[in-house]
Every structure is written in structure tokens, then in C-alpha cells.
C-alpha positions in Angstrom: 0.1 0.0 0.0 1.1 3.5 -0.7 -0.2 7.1 -0.7 -1.4 8.7 -3.7 -2.1 12.3 -4.0 -4.7 13.7 -6.4 -7.7 16.1 -6.7 -11.3 15.3 -7.7 -13.3 18.4 -9.0 -17.1 18.2 -8.9 -20.4 20.1 -9.9 -22.6 20.1 -7.0 -26.4 19.5 -7.2 -28.3 22.8 -7.0 -29.8 22.0 -3.5 -26.3 21.5 -1.8 -25.3 24.8 -0.5 -24.3 24.2 3.1 -20.4 23.6 2.9 -20.1 22.7 6.7 -22.8 20.0 6.2 -21.1 18.8 3.0 -17.6 18.5 5.0 -19.4 16.6 7.7 -21.0 14.2 5.3 -17.7 13.7 3.6 -16.0 12.7 6.7 -18.7 10.3 7.6 -18.4 8.6 4.1 -14.6 8.0 4.6 -13.2 11.1 3.1 -11.1 12.0 6.1 -7.9 11.9 4.0 -9.4 14.6 1.7 -9.2 18.4 2.0 -12.4 19.9 0.6 -12.8 23.3 -0.8 -15.1 25.6 -2.6 -13.7 28.2 -4.9 -16.7 28.8 -7.1 -20.5 28.6 -6.3 -21.8 25.1 -7.2 -18.4 23.4 -7.3 -16.5 21.4 -4.9 -12.8 20.3 -5.0 -11.3 17.5 -2.7 -7.6 17.0 -2.6 -6.9 13.5 -1.3 -3.7 11.7 0.0 -5.2 8.2 -0.2 -3.6 5.0 0.8 -4.3 2.1 -1.7 -2.8 -0.8 -3.5 -2.8 1.3 -6.8 -3.6 4.8 -8.1 -6.7 3.5 -9.9 -8.0 1.9 -6.7 -7.3 5.3 -4.8 -9.3 7.4 -7.2 -12.0 4.8 -7.5 -12.7 4.5 -3.8 -12.3 8.3 -3.3 -14.9 9.0 -6.1 -17.3 6.3 -4.6 -17.0 7.8 -1.2 -17.7 11.3 -2.5 -20.6 10.1 -4.6 -22.2 8.2 -1.7 -21.9 11.2 0.6 -23.3 13.7 -1.9 -25.9 12.1 -4.2 -26.3 13.7 -7.6 -22.8 15.2 -7.5 -21.1 15.1 -10.9 -17.3 14.7 -11.5 -15.9 17.5 -13.5 -12.2 16.4 -13.6 -9.7 14.2 -11.9 -6.4 15.8 -11.4 -3.4 15.6 -12.3 -4.4 15.3 -15.9 -4.8 18.5 -17.8 -1.8 20.6 -17.0 0.1 23.6 -18.2 3.8 24.0 -18.5 3.9 25.5 -14.9 2.1 22.5 -13.6 4.5 20.2 -15.3 7.6 21.9 -13.9 6.0 21.8 -10.5 5.5 18.1 -10.8 9.1 17.6 -11.9 10.6 20.0 -9.5 12.1 22.2 -12.1 11.5 25.9 -13.3 8.9 26.7 -15.8 11.8 28.3 -17.9 13.7 25.0 -17.7 10.6 23.0 -18.9 10.0 25.5 -21.7 13.5 25.0 -23.0 13.2 21.3 -22.8 10.0 21.5 -24.8 11.5 23.7 -27.6 14.6 21.7 -27.7 13.1 18.4 -28.5 10.8 17.9 -31.7 9.4 14.7 -30.0 8.1 16.6 -26.9 4.4 15.4 -26.5 1.8 17.5 -28.4 -0.6 19.5 -26.4 -4.3 18.6 -26.3 -4.8 22.4 -26.5 -2.4 24.8 -28.1 -2.6 28.5 -27.6 -1.3 31.2 -25.3 -1.8 28.7 -22.5 -1.2 25.2 -23.9 -2.5 22.2 -22.0 -1.0 18.5 -22.0 -2.1 15.2 -20.6 0.5 15.0 -17.7 0.9 11.3 -18.3 2.0 11.9 -21.9 4.7 14.2 -20.7 5.8 12.0 -17.8 5.9 9.0 -20.2 8.1 10.9 -22.5 10.5 12.1 -19.8 10.8 8.5 -18.6 11.5 7.2 -22.0 14.4 9.6 -22.1 15.7 8.9 -18.8 14.5 5.9 -17.1 13.2 6.5 -13.5 13.2 10.3 -14.0 9.6 10.5 -12.7 8.3 8.8 -9.5 6.2 5.7 -10.4 3.5 6.8 -8.1 3.1 10.1 -9.9 2.9 8.4 -13.3 0.4 5.9 -12.0 -1.7 8.7 -10.6 -1.6 10.7 -13.8 -2.4 7.7 -15.7 -5.3 6.8 -13.6 -6.7 10.4 -13.4 -6.4 10.5 -17.3 -8.2 7.1 -17.6 -11.0 8.4 -15.2 -11.5 11.6 -17.2 -11.6 9.7 -20.5 -14.1 7.1 -19.2 -16.4 9.9 -18.3 -16.2 12.0 -21.5 -19.2 12.2 -23.6 -19.1 9.7 -26.5 -19.4 10.7 -30.1 -23.1 11.7 -30.8 -23.8 12.2 -27.1 -24.7 15.7 -25.8 -22.2 17.4 -23.6 -24.5 17.2 -20.5 -26.0 13.8 -21.2 -24.7 11.0 -19.0 -23.3 8.0 -20.6 -25.2 5.4 -18.4 -24.4 5.1 -14.7 -20.9 6.3 -14.4 -20.3 6.3 -10.6 -17.1 5.0 -9.3 -18.0 1.5 -8.7 -20.7 1.4 -11.2 -18.3 2.5 -13.9 -15.8 -0.2 -13.0 -13.0 2.3 -12.4 -11.3 -0.1 -10.2 -11.3 -2.6 -13.0 -10.5 0.3 -15.5 -7.8 -0.9 -18.0 -5.5 2.0 -18.5 -3.4 1.7 -21.6 0.3 2.6 -21.5 
């Protein structure tokens, strides 16, 4: 068992407005290893340090605990997945400038999922690239967590032909089989 650090961001049901009550219910549901916060009306983020056999198990159990505490809550994003250059630099313990130099010096640096004044990458793509260049450059637990967060986000994306707000069946942690989720390398 090891600790995995990640954040789950949610959209709250319209009738959930009492933050103190939400925190109490999260604690009762087993989220005592999470730090909840509200930065925007109708949203909740919980940063977890969860002990589990794998990152996928850690995310799945945390998601299930939050969903059992707050029925109707909807996962918006599992982190770390979508990251900017500064986020990547922070994860790797280097400066943003060093990361920018690395990106520009290597034509095979992973392509961003969004390119613009603020480009966005899938963290796991960059970590895999770093490890391919220098074996063991990135802690395995960080790679596993980024891979599991990416897999969870991808499993909850609307399918082709599906409306953005439409649910793709029941997709809660246990019902979606997140613990059994096969995350490709």
C-alpha cells in the first residue's frame, strides 16, 4: 500500500449549498484523507492523500466515497491530468523556464491537447516521454496517478453523438468499474 495524491473536482447538485454539512457528510463517508474546498459557487474540489494498492483503486474509492456522501454530485475532472507548463514544472521540481527550454529543444516533446497562449497537455504523456528519455526520471506513483486520472477523465467524457450534459449510463466510481479500468500505457 502507498499514498497517492490527487484532486477530484465536482459540480454540486443545486440544493447542496451548506459547505459545513457537506464536509461533515464527506467525513462520515470516509473522506477523512481529503481536504475539501469551494472556490466557485456550485463546485467542490477535494484534494486526497489516499492509501491504496494502486492509483486507480485510490481514485475509484475516493470517487465512490464522495458520490455516496453527496448523491447527484457530478465529477468534472480528476487531477493531475490536464496541465500547463508551470504545472508540469512543479511536478518535476524544475522551473517553468527549464521546462519551456526542454519543450522547444525536443521535436518529439508530446503535443498539447490544446495549443494556444496557454497550452494544455495530458500530464501522463509528458511523464511517459520524460521516463522514455531517462529511465526513472519521474516517480512511479506520480506516473500511476496521472495515468489513472487521465483514464478516469476519458471514461467519463461524452461519446461521439452524445450531448455534452448527457450521462453515458451510470458512471459512478463502482458502477463505472473504475477499479477494473484498464488504462493503456
